[in-house]
N, C-alpha and C positions, 0 to 999 in steps of 0.2 A: 281351579277353582275358580268363577267368575268372578273377577273384581270389577267387574263394571255394570255389568247385567243385574246386580240384585241390590234395590234399596235399602242401602242403610246409612239413611240421612240423621244419623244420631252419634253418640259420642259421649263416653262415662268420663266425667272425673271423680277420682278418691279422695275424700279427706281423710277422717280417722274410719278406721276399718273398725268392726263388730264383729265377734266371733260367735256362731250361729248356737253353740253349748250355753253361752253366757244369756240369750237371750230368751232361750226354751228353760232355764233356771227361773228365770225374772217369772215366765206365765205360768209358771205349775207354783211358786210360791202365792203369788194373786191368787191363783185359783184357790187354794188352800181357803185365802182366808174370805172370799166370799162365799163360803160354805158354812160361814160360820159367825159373820154380821149381819147387823137390819142391812135392810135395802139400802137406807141412806149411806152408808159405808160403801156398799157396793156400787153406787151414783157415783158417789167421791173419787171412790178409786177406778170407776172407769173413765173419768176425767182424766185420770190422772196415766192412765195407760194409754190411750189415748195422745196425748202430751209427748210420754215418753217413745209412743212407736214415731212420731213426728222428729224427733232428737235423733232416734237410732238411725231412720232413713237421712236422716239429712247426714251422719256421718259415713254413712256408704256408699255406694255409688250411686249418682242421681245422674237425668239421662237431659239431655237435653237437646233442641231441634238444630240441626246446625244449616248453618246456612247458604241458600245458592248464587253462586257466582255463571251470571252470563256476560263473557265481555266480546268486543268488538275490538281488535287488536288493528293498529298499523305502524310500520317499524321503520324508521331511516338507520340502517347502520351503521354509515357514512357519519352521523350525525349523533350517534344512540342515543336517540331520540324515541320515544316509546309516546304511543295517542291512543287513548281508550277511552271506550264507553263501558260502561259498567252498571247492568243491573244488579241490585241486590235483593231476594225474594226473602222474607225472613217470618217464622211466624212471631207474631206479634205478642202473646203471651209468654213466648219463652225471654222478652230483654222489656227495659222498660213502657209505661207508653207516651210518655213526653219525648224522647229522645234516644238516639244510635251513637255508639260512640265506636269513631276506627281509626286504626292506627296508620301512621304512612310512616311507612320503613325506607320509602328512598329517599327522607329529609334523613337518615341517619348519617349523612356525610355533607351535610348542609355546611358546618363550619367544623373546625377541629373544638373538643369539650373539653371545656373549662375545667371540669372537677375532674382531669387526668384522664391517663393514657389505658385504652382499653388491652385486656385482658388477652393477647390471642391466644387460640385454643391450636395450639399444634402439639399432638403428645411429644414427649421425650421419648428419644429411641436411643437403647443402648449404645453407649460412647458417641453416638450423634448428638453436638451440642451447640448445634449451628443457631438455634434461639435463643437461647438462654440469658444469655447477656442481651438481648435485643430488644429494646423498648418499643418499636415501632411492628405494626402488624405485618408476617410475613405474604401477607393477603393483598396487602399493597407495597406492588413491586418496585413504584418509582418514587413511592411517598405519598402523602395526602395529597386526594383527590376529587372533588369537586362531584356531590350528585345532588340531584331534589327531585320532591313531588307536589305538581301544583295541581291544585282541585282549580279548575275552569267553571266547573257549576253543579248544584245539586236540586231534584226536581223530584216531585212524584212520579212516578211510571204510569203511563196508560197504555191500553191496547189501543184504543183508540188514534192514530195518527194524527186525524183530524182536528181534535181537542186542543188545546193550546194547553201545554206543560206546565205545572205548577210547581212554580221554585220553592224550597225551601232555604228556610233561614240556616244558616253555618256559620260557624269557627272555628280557626285554626290556634290551637294551643298548645303549647309546650306540656312535653313529656317527661319530666323528670324522674319517674321513675324507670326511664329505660338504664342500661347497665351502662357504669364509666365509662369513656371513651368514645360513644356515639351522641353525636351530638343534639340536644334536646329541642331545639326548637324547631317549630311547626312541626309536633312529632305525632299529633294528636285532632281529628278533625270530627267535630262535634256538631250532630244534623239535629235541629227539633222536629219534633213529628207533629204532625197536627192533631185534632182530635176525632177527626173524621176519615182518615186515611185508608183509602178502598183496597177489596180485598181485590188481590191479583185473580183475571180469569183463571177456573177449574183446579184453585187453590182456596179453598174457604178457610178462613183465620189467618193468610197468607198475605203480607204486602212487599210491594217492591218501590226501592228509590232508584233513579236515574243519575249514575256519578259519572262524569265527565271529567278526564284527568291526562297530564302528559307526567311520562318520567324520563329524565337526564342521568343516564347511569355514571356512574365514576370509574375510575381504571382502577377495579378490583377482581379477583381469582373471580370468589364467590359471588362476591354483589354488584357485578359492572359489568366491564369490556376489558379483558388484555389481548393483546396480541390481533386485534380482528374476532373476537369468540365473543359472543356476548352469551354468559351465564348467571341467571339470577333468578330468586326467589320471592325477593321483595320488589316487584314490581307495579304492586297496585296496593288500594286501600285495601286496609282487612276490617272486616268486623270485630272486634273484640268480643271475649267472653264475659255474659253477665251472669256472676257466679250470686246465686240468690238462695239460702239456705232456708226450708222452712223451719219454724220452731224456734232460729236462734237468731232473728232479727240482723243477721246477716247480708248485705246486698250491696254488693261492687262489683267494677270494671274490672278485669283481669290487665291492665295498663303496665304489668310488668315483663306482659309477655312469655313468662318462662314455659307457661301451659300452653302449650299449642290452641290454636280459633281455628279448625279445620272448617271443611267447608266443600260441594259439591259444585263444581265446575264446569263451564261450555264457554270455550272459547273459538272465537274466530279468527284467526291471522290473517295480514297482509305486508310483508316489505316491501318496499321500493326497490331494494338488489334482488338478485336473484341467490339464494343461499340454502342449507340443507338446518330444518327444521328439529329438533329432537325435545320432546317434552314425555311426561307423565303417558298417556293414553297414545304415544303412537312418536312417527317419524317420519318424515317426507323431504325431498329435495323438491325446492318448489323456483317455479320464474322468477324476471320482475314483475312485481305490480300482482302474484297468483293470490285468487283467495281462498284456503283452507278452513274446513269447520272441521274442530279435534271430535273426536268421542267424548260424549255426554260421561263424567266418570260419577257411577251412582253411589259407589263408595264414596266415603269420606276422606281428604286425605289431606295430612299438614297443611302443602301449599301445593303452587300446580307449576314446577321447573320451568325455566326456559333456557332453550341454549341454540343456538344460532349460529349459524358459519357460513361465511361467503366464502366457496371452496378455492378460487381461483386466489382470491385477498390472500387466503390465512396462509393455504397451505401448497401454493401453486409454486412459489419464489424462484429461483433460479435453477430450482431442478426439478421443478412441473409437477411436485407432488401433488399428490388429492386425497379427500377422504375414502377411506378403504373401509366395506361394510361386511362382516363376518353373518353368517349366521349358524344358527343351532335349533334345532327343534326335536324336542319329546316329546313320546305319543304312549310312553307308560301312563297303566292303570294309575291315576289318583298323582302324579307327579308332571302332569303334561305343563310346560310351559314353553316358550321360545325368548332364544338368549339372541342377542345381536351387540355385536362390538362394533364401535368408531376408533377408528385410528389413524396414524396417516401413513403413509407409503415409506418404506425404507424400516421401518419397523415393526415387517410381517412375523420376524420370529418368535421376536419378545408379545406380541399382540396373540400368538396364537395361544402361547403358554397361557398369558394372563386368560386366553376366553376356554380354555381348556380347564385350567384351575378351577376356573368358577363353576365351568358344569360338574367338574370332580367334587367342590363343595358341596353343590345341592344336592348331590346323590347321598354324599355321605352324610348331609344332614337328614335325610331322609333315612336314608338304610338304618341307620345308628340312634337316631332318636325319633325317627318317625315324623321327623316335620318335615311337611310337602312344602312345594314353593309359596309362599305368599303370593305371587305375582303370577299373571298370564304369561306379560313378556317383561324382559327386564333386559336393560341396554348397558353395557358398558364400554361409556367417552374415551379418550384421551382429550385433559383439559389442558391449557398453559398454565403451570404453574412453578417456581422455586422452591417447592418441596414437596418429599415421597406420601405424604397421610393421603389413603383414600378416603373419598366421604361417598355418602351412600342420600340420596334423596329418592324418598319413594321409591321408585324401581330403577331409578342410574345410579348407575356406580361411577364418581366421578374417580377417575385414574390417571395423577397429575405423569406430563409429559417425564420427569425425569428416571420413571418408574419401566419406562421404554428406551432411555438413552444408556441406561446403566450399563456397563459391562454383562459380557453372558457371564464370565463367573460370579456372577451375584445373583440369578437366577432363583436360588431359595429366600433371598432376602426379597425377593420380588413378591413372590407369593408370600411371604407372613405381613408383606406391607399390603397385601392385599387382602388374605385371609382374615387380618385383625382384623376390618372392620364388615364381612359381608352377612356375617349374621344380623346386621343391621338391617337388611330386610323385613324379619321379623322384629326384633328386640329395638325400637326405636321409630323406624317408622309403620308398623305395625300395632304394635303396642308401642303407646306413647309414657313420656315422663316426664316430671319439672324440670326444665336444665338448669336449674340451679343448684336444686336438694337432692336429685335423685338422679344423676349420670349416672351411674354405675349401670343402669341399665344402658342405653347405646353405647358405652364405652369398656366398662369390662367385663359383659355379658358378651358380645362381641368377639372380642378379644381372646376369652377361655376357649368358645368354640373353635378361634383360629387355631390355638396352641395346641387343640386336639384334633383338628387335620394334620396340623404339621407333623405329631408325634407320629399318627394314623400311615401317612404317608412315607416317612423315612426314620420311623424308632422315636422310642422315649428318651430315648439321652441321646438323639442327631444335634449335629451343630450347622450351621449354615451353609458349610462344605461339604461338599460328599468323599473328598480324600483328605483331606489336609488334616493334622491335629497342634500343627501351631499355629497359633493364629485363628481357630478356630472354634469361637464361642457355641456354645451350645442356645439351643434355643429357648429351652425351658429355662434352664440356671440361670442366662445371662442374660436373655430379653427379657424374662419378666419376673425370674423371683429375686435375682439380683436389682432392676429397678423398685421392684416393692420394696426391698429391705434398705434400698441404700437410703434415706430421704432419715435426714438430723434428725434424734426428736424434737426439735423444737418447731420445726416446719413438718412436725406430721398431726393433720387431721385426719378427724373419722371419716369413713366414707360419704358415712349420713353426715356433711355437713357442707354451708354455703358455698358455692363456687365465685359469687362475687364478695365475700365479705374474707375469703382466704386471702391472704397477702403475697401468696406465692404462686400461682396460677400452674406455674410449670410442677413444681413438686404436688400441687393436689393434682390435677392431670397423672400424674405418675402413680398416685396410689388411686384414683376413678379405674385407672386400665388395670394395670399391674398386681395393684394388689387385690382387686375386686375377680379378676382372675385367680388368683392362689387361693384364694380365699374361696369360689366355687368350687375349686379342685379339691379342698379338702371336705367341702359338703359332698361331693360323689363321691369321696374316700367315706364320710363320715355314714350315709345312707345305704353307701351298697351302690353300686351299677342299675339295677332293675329299678330300684325304688327312685333314685335321680330321673332315669331317663323318664318315668311315667311321669314325675314330678313336672321335668321342663314341657312335656308334652300339654298335660294340663293345663299348665300358665298359659302357652304359649296359642292353644284353642280357643281359652276363656278367658282371655282378657284386651281381644282385637279391639283397635277402636276405642280402645281407654284408656284413659290418664290415671296411671298405676303408682302407687307405693311400695314400701320394703310391706308390707303387710300381707298385701296380694302375693308375692312372691312366698314369704313364708311360709304362705297358710297352705298354696300349691304344695309346698315340700312338705307340711307336716301331713297334708293328707295322705301319704306313702309310707309316712316313716314308723315302720312294724316291720317288729322281730323277723318274720318270715323273709323279708326281702335283704336280709345283709347274714353275712358268712363271717367270719363270729360273728354275733348279734353284741351290740355296746355293751358297757359294762351297767350294771342295774341299779348301781348307788348316785350319791348325788354329786353333779348337778344336772346328770341326761335328763331325769326324772322327774324334774325338781316341781317344772312346773306342768305335770302329769307326763301319762303315755301319748307317746307322739309330737309332743313338744318341740320345738329347736330356738326358745327363747333363748337358750345359754348359749346356743354357738352363734345367732344371729345379734343380740345385744353387745357381745365380744369384739365378735369381727367386725361390723359395720357402725356399733356406735361409739363405740371406744380406741384408745390407741394403745391397746394393751397386746404385749409381744411373747413371741412363744420360742422357748429354749428348754431343752433337756439335755443334760451330759453321761454319760458315763462315770457313775464314782470309782469304785472296784471292784471285785471280784474275788469270793474265796470258793476256793475247791474242798470237799474233804472223801473220800472214800467211803461208802455206807458196807455194813454186815454183808449185804447181798450181793458186792459187787459192784454195785452203780455208783457211779459218782454224784454226787450234789454236790452244786453251784450256786452260792448266791451271789448274785448280782445287785447293786446299789445304783438306782436310777435319780440324779439330782433335778428338779425343777426350780430353776429358776428367774424365766420370765412369769410376770400375773398371766397369761391368759391358759388352758389346761383345755388340753384335747385327749381323745384316747392312743393311746404309744403303744405300738409293738415292741418288743423288744425280743430279740435275736438271739440264738446260739447256734455256734455253730463245731461238730465235732471234728478230733483230727480225724477219726474216719468220711468226714464231708458229710454228716448227715447235720441237717437242722430244723431247730426246734423254735416253735414262736408261742409267744406269751401275749396277749393283747391285756395293757392294765391302766389300771382310770389315768393316771397322769393328776392327781390333784394334790397330791402332798408335797411336799417339799422334797421328800426324801421314802423312796419305795424300794423296799426289797425283792425281789422277784425271784422265784429260786426254782433252778430244773434239776431233773434229774435222770443221768441219761448214760449209755451203757457204753459209751465211746468217751475219754478223753476229752473237756471242751479245749477250745482252741480259740473260737473267736467269738465276741460278742459287739453289737448295732443295736443303735437303736433306730426306730426309722427308719430300715433296710432299704422298702423303696424309694425314701424319701417323700412320702407323701403329704406331710408336714411342713406349714411353712416357719421353719425357726428362724430365727436371727445368726445362727451357727451351726455348722454340721460338724467342723473342727472336733469337738465333743466329744461326738456321736459313737465312736469306736472304742475300741479298746485296741487297736494300732495305728498306726501313722498312713496317710498315703501321699507323697511326694510327685511334684512335677515341676522340671529342671528346664528353661529356654532361655535365649541368647534373645537380647534387647527388651521382647516384651510381652509379655501375655497373658491371659485372663487365665484361673483359676477355678473348680469347682468349689461348692462350700464348705466339702469336706477334706481338701488338701491342701497340702504346704507350697506355698509357691518360691523357686528362687532363681530369681533371675541375672543374668550377665549381663549388664548393663553397660554404654561407651556414658564417658564422662567430658564435658569441654569448660573451659573455666579461661580467663583473664585477669592480666591484673601488670603493675610496671615493672617488676622483678623477674617475675616467671615468665612474662609474656603469654601466648598462648597455650596453652596445658590442655593436654588427652591423657585418657585413661579407661580404661576398663575393669569393672568392680562386680560385687556381686551384693545384691537387695534382697533383702529376703523378711520378710512377713509373719508373725504366728500369733495370733490370740491378740492382742493389742499392745504386742513388740514389734519393731521395726531395727531389723543391723543392715546398715547399708556401710561398707569399705570398700574403698577405692585407691588403686595404686594407681601416679601421674606421671608423667613427666613434661617438664616447663622447657618451652624452644628458644629462650632466649639465654636464660641460664646456665641450662643439660644440666637441669640437676632433677634425681626423683622427688616424686611428693607423694603424701596418700593421705586419707580421709578415713575416719572409723568413726562413724556415732550408732550407739545405740540405744535409742527410746523407748517409751511405756508411754503408749493412749491415755485419757479415759481415766486420770487419777480418780477415781471418787467423784468426779463431775466430766460432763461432757466438753470436750474443750478444751480440757486443763493435759497435758502432757510433760513429760522430765525424759532427761537421757543423759547420758556421758558421752565424752567422744575425743578422740586424739588425731591427732595433723600436723605435717608439714608443711605448709603452703605461704607462698608469699614472704618468704623470710623469719616465716616463726613455726617454731616449733612448741604445741603447744599442748597440751592435757584441761581439760575442764566438764563442769558440769552445768546443767542451763534448764530452764522450766519457760512452758509458755502457756499461754492462757488464749486460745480464740474462740469464744462462743460463735455458735452460727445465726442467725441472724434473717430475718423477712426482707425483701426491698422496700425500699425507702426507712428500712430502720437505720439508725449508728450500728456503723460497723468499725470496731475497736480490737486492737488486740495488743497485749503486755507480754514482754519478753526479759530474761536476765539473765545472766552466765556468771559464771565465772574460773578464768582459764588461770591456770600452772604455766608460763611462758618462756622459752627459750629465743631471743632474737640471734640471729646470725647472719653473717653478709653474704648476700645472694645474688650478688650481682657479676655478670663476666670482667667488668673493666669500672673497678673503685674508683673514685674521684678523690682529692687532697682534701674535700672540703669537710668542714668542724663536726659534719651531720652524725652522729649517733648512729650505729649498725648494728652492735653487740651487746649483748647483757640478757640481765634474768628480771623477769616482773609477776606480779601478779596483780590481774585485772579483772575490775569486778564493771558489767554494764548493763543499762538499765535499757529497754525500748518500749517505745509506746507507737502505734499505729492506728491509724483510724480514718475514716471515709463517709458523708453525710452528703442526700442529696436532698435540699430544699425544698426545689420542684423538680419534674422530672428532667428537664432538659438543663440541669446545670450541678453538677458537683461537684464537692471539695474535700480534697485527701491532702492528711497530713503522718511525716514521721519525723519523732524526735527519741535521738538516742544520746545518753551518755556514758563515755569509758572514763576510770581511770584506775590506776595500782592503788590495791589495799593498802589504807596507812599503818594496820594490825601486821601483816605479813612484811619481810624482805621483800625490799627490792633495788633495782638497782634505778631505777627512773624515778620522777613525780612529777605529773601532769594530770591536768582534768584537759579532755577534750570532747568534744559532742558538736551536734549537728540538728539543722533544722530541717526541712522538705514543707513547702507549700504549694500543692498543685490545685489545678481547677479546668474541669472538663464544661464545655457550656457548647451545646449541642444547637446548628443553628440547619439544619435540616436536614432530607433522607441522606444519613450516613454521613452528614455533614458537620463535623464539629471541629472546636478551637480545645487545645491545652495547654497552659501553662505554669509553669513551674517557675519558685524561686527555691534558692539553695543557697543556706548559711551554714560557716563549720569556721568552729574559732577553738582555740588552742591557748592553754595556760601552765606556764610550766615550759620545759625542755623535753621533748618529746624523742624519740625514736625514728629515722628514716621510715620505717614500715609503719608508723603513726599517722606520716605526712599527710594532708588530704590532696587528691590528686586532681588536678584542670581538665588533664587531654582525657576523656574517657567515653566512651558509649554513654554513660549513666550522668555524662556533664558535658562539657566541649567535645561533639563528636568530631568535629574537623582536626582535633590536632592528638597525636599519638602518648600515647600512655609513656609517660619516661617522669626519670625521677626528678630531672630538672624543670619540670612541670608541677611539680608538687611540695606544699609550702606548709603552714601553721594556719594559714588562716583561708578560709575560699567565700567568695561572693560570686553567683553567678545564677545566670536565666534563662529557661529555654520554652520559646513557641515552637508548637504545631500545630497545621489546620492539614485535615487529613479528609479526604473528599474520594466517591466513588471512581473508580478509573472505569471497571466494567461492570453491567448493572448485571445480569444475569451471570447462571454459576458455570461452568464448564463440566461438562458430564460426562465421565467414564469411568474403568477401572480404579482409575485417579481422580478427584474431580478437584476444582479448586471453587471457593466464593469468597466470599467478602474481598474482592480487589481491591484496592485499597491504594489510590498515591499521597504521600505525603511529602510537602515543603514545610524545613523549618529552620528556625536561625536562632543561634546561641549565641552567648557573650558571661565573660568572667572575668574575675582575677582571683589571686594568688598573693600571698607578702606575709613581712611575718617582722618581729623586731626591727630588723636589720633594714629591712624593706616596708617603707612607710604603705598606706592603702595609695595617700595620691601620688606618690612615683609608683607604683606597681603598673605594670602594662598592660590595659585592656586588651584582651583578645575577643576575638570575634568570628565565627563563620556562619554558612549557610550551605544549605544542602535537600537534597529532595529523596526519595526514596518509593518503595512499593513494598505492600505487604496484603500477602493472602494465607489462609487458610488450606492445606494440601488434605483432603481429604482421600482415605484409604480404603474402599471400600467399603466405605461407612463403618468400619470399624476404630478407627483413631484417625483424631485430627493435629496437626503438626503446624502451630504456627508458625510460617515463612517469613522475615525482613531483610529487604537488602537496603541500606543505605549508603549514600556518599556524600562526604560534609569538605567544604573548602573554604581554607583560610581565608581570613579576609584582610586586606590590610594589613599584614604583617610579616615585612620581610625574612623572619627568621623560619618560620611553616608556610612553604608554599606547596605543596604536595598534599592530596585529595586525602583525604582516609578512608577508606571503605570497610564498614560493618555487617557483617554477616548474621543476623538471628539474635541482633542485639547483643551478644557477648564477645564474637571474633572479630579482631582487627584486622588490616594493612592498608598498606599506601603503594 
C-alpha cells in the first residue's frame, strides 16, 4: 500500500448514520404519490425531497478538504526550543470566508488548570494499580512543567519574495472547551481573513497563510522532552475542523479537539545539535546544523509526531550506550512493509523479541483477518517513561523502557503490553473516532486483536508464564475478563459514554478496553468466524481516513450477518430477528449502550428412562442478568459422549431436553466460555477447586482455597503470627486462622464468616469467633460501604454485637486495681468517611462508640468512644502533609483490655505497646511529611516504585480519674521512615514500610522503636 504516493487529501466525519433500505423505501413512497396527484403537488413534494436529501446527506459521511502544512523547523535540543515557519494552504470554500481558527496545543502546559486535575489515560492492568490513587499525570515524571507556543507573526503568503508581506490581524483567545486539566489560556489563534485573499499558485480556490511561531517544550513523556529525548505531536498550530452541515444550519469550529483535524505535511528540519530524527515519513541520523527535507505526506494524517534524540547525550552515559536500529523488510505480495526498531544497547534480547512479535502480529492480522499492513513503513521506538503502556502515533509504535528492563521471566507480559495496542495501526490511526465518546475503537478493538494473537501463539487458556501453574494468571480470564467484570455497579458506565463526563477515568478505561474486547469476542461467537472476519475486513477497508461512530461498525457487521456463515444458526425468535433479518441492533444496544450484565446458572436436572431404553434428561437453566445471549447447553454422558443444544437464553427459566443412549454424567452451560458472564461457578453441575498457599487467582468457574499467613500486634499478645484458611464461594467469605502471641505465649484464633451484597451492593454481614488481646468473643456484625466515584463523599457504617469473656492474658500481671476478667455483651457503632473539597486537600474521619448492652447481663458498665480527624494536604509532586488528631474517652469502669493505648504504631510510634501506657482517656496528634526519595521506578523481576521518605512527629497524653489531664505526662516522639511499593512480576503489589521513632525528653523511655509494615514493632 502506498501511503504517501496517492492524493488522499480529504477526510470524512460521521454524524448520524442512515440505513440505505430506509432511503429506498422513502423514494418508493414518494413515487407512489407522484403518479396519483396533480403537478402542483408533485412540485411541492419535489422541494421536500431536495430538503430531505440535504438533511440525510448531512447525517452521513461528509467530506471536507484537509489543509496542507509546509513547515520549516529549527530546533535547539539544549533549550528544548523549536522555531517554525509554517505555510498553511487551505481550501477557501471549506472554511468561513472571514476567519480561520487554530488550536495552540503547546500552551496546554502554560499553567495548572484551575478547573481541576487532568484525567490521565494509563489503562489499568490486571493486578497492577500503580496509578489508581495517583492524582498526577504519570506522563509528567517530576510534576508540573511549563511549556508554551508563541505566535510571532501571521501574514498572507505570496510566492513573490520581492513583494512585501501582508500582515493579517489575529488574536489569542482561551479555549474553555479543552479537557479539564489542560490550561485554557491562549489555547486558540483566530486569524481574520481579508476578502481579497489570493489563490496559491497552481492551486485554484486555495489560499495560504504564513505563521511564524516558537514552541518551548515541557518535561512530559509524550508532550515534550524527558531525559534528553523529545517526543511531541503538539508542536505547531493546528487548523481546526469547520463543521457545516447543509440544511441543518449548524456551523461551528471543533474547539473540543475530540475529533481529529488531519492534514498533509511537508516538513524541513534543522537542529542545532546532532541527533537522530524519527518521524512518520522516515528517520535519519543528522549532523549538527544539517538540513533535511522529509517526504511529503500525500495521505492525510492526524498529526506529525517528532522524536529527536541526541545519541551521545541521552544514551551514551557511563556505559557508552547508543541507539541500535533493527530492520525487517517483507516482500510478499500485498503485504509489503518495512519494520524498523530503535532501542538501547544492552536490551538486545527483549528488543529482538518485540521486533519479531510485531512482525508476527502483522502476519497474523493478514493471514487470519485479511488485513495487510496499513503503512509502508512501521517504526518501533523505545521511549523514556515510568509506565508500560504502549502507544501508537500514526506508524510509530512507542514502547516505554520498562518493557525492555523487565525480567526475562516476564516475556509474555511484555508481549501482552505490545500486542494490546498494535492493531491501533488500523483502528485509531487509519480509521479515526471521537476521543471523548468513541474510544472503544482505539482501545477496545486493538485489545481484542491482541487477545486473539496471544491465544493464537500460546493457547486459548494460556497464562502469562509458560511453566508455572501457581501465581500464573490466565491472560483471557484475568487480564481481560476479570478486568471487565471487576467494576462495581455504581462505577459502571456504558461503552458509549463520555470520557470527559465520567467521574472515574480509570474504571472507564477498564470498560473501554477490556469490556469492548470481550464484547467483540461475543460478537465473533454470535456471527460465526467467517462472517466476523468478512465484517472486520470490510470495515477496515471502507472507512479509512474517516471519523466513524459505532453505527458504521454495526452496519459493516450486519452486512455479513446471515445464517449460511454460522453453524449452528442463531435462534429464530425475538430479539434476534426483531429488527429484521441480519440486524444486530439487539446486540449492540445492550452491550454498548447499557450496563446490563449477563449470568446464566444451572438449576437442576432430572433423568428418566424411556421405554426404548434411552435416557431423557431435563435441564433447567436460570437467567439472572438482564442481558441475553444465545446459550450452549452441554451434556456429557458416562461413556464420554457430548451433546449440545443452542437455546435462546431469553426466559427467566428455560428447560432443555436431551435424549441419550448413555447415562448423563455432567451438565455445563457455555462450556467453551464464550460469553461475558458475571459468574461461572454456577454454570456446571459439578465443582472446580483450586488450593494454593498465600495467594493466587482463580478462574471464574473455580472455588479458591488459600492458606494465608497473618500478623498482628497489641499490648497483651505482643507480635502475633499465624497461618489460616481463606475461602470464598458465591457471596460468602470464610476466614479462619490460628495464631501465637509472642509476649504472653498463648494460642490465638480468629474465625469469620461473611456474606456480601445482602440485597444492596456494599452491604455485608457476618458472624465471628475469636480469642485475641485477652478477649474471647463470639458475635455478629454488619457493614455498609457503597462504592463511590472520585471526589464524592466516601462513607462506611459498621455495627457489631459480641458476647465476650475477658481473661488475664499478661505474663506478669501487676497488683493494680485494673479489672482484667469478667463477662460482657458489647455493642459497637462505627462511622468512617472522607471527602476532598479540592484535589489537593482531603479530610477523613473515624468515629466509634462501644458499650455493654444494658438489656443483657454484664460484669462491666462503661461507655467508651474515639474520634479521629485526619487531613491530607498535597504541596507538590509526590509531596504531602498528613495531620491527625485523636481523642478517646471512657466513662464508667472499663477492663484493662478496653483501655486506650498511647504507645502504638497507630498513635505514638516512639513508645512500646505496654499496659502501663494505657488508660481511660487519650489525646494525641500526629504530623507526617512525605516526599519522593527516588523519582524513577526500579525495574526487574521484583520492581519498586513510589519510593517515599517520611519524617514525622507525634505527641499525646493519657489520663484517668486518678491522674488528671494537667498532671498527666506529655509524651512526644520524632522519627523517619521509608515506604515503597514492591511489585512482583506485575502480578501483585506489596506496600512496604519501615519506620524508626525516638522518644523525646522522656527519661522513662529512651530506646527507639522500629516499626515494620505499620504493624510489627520492636526496640
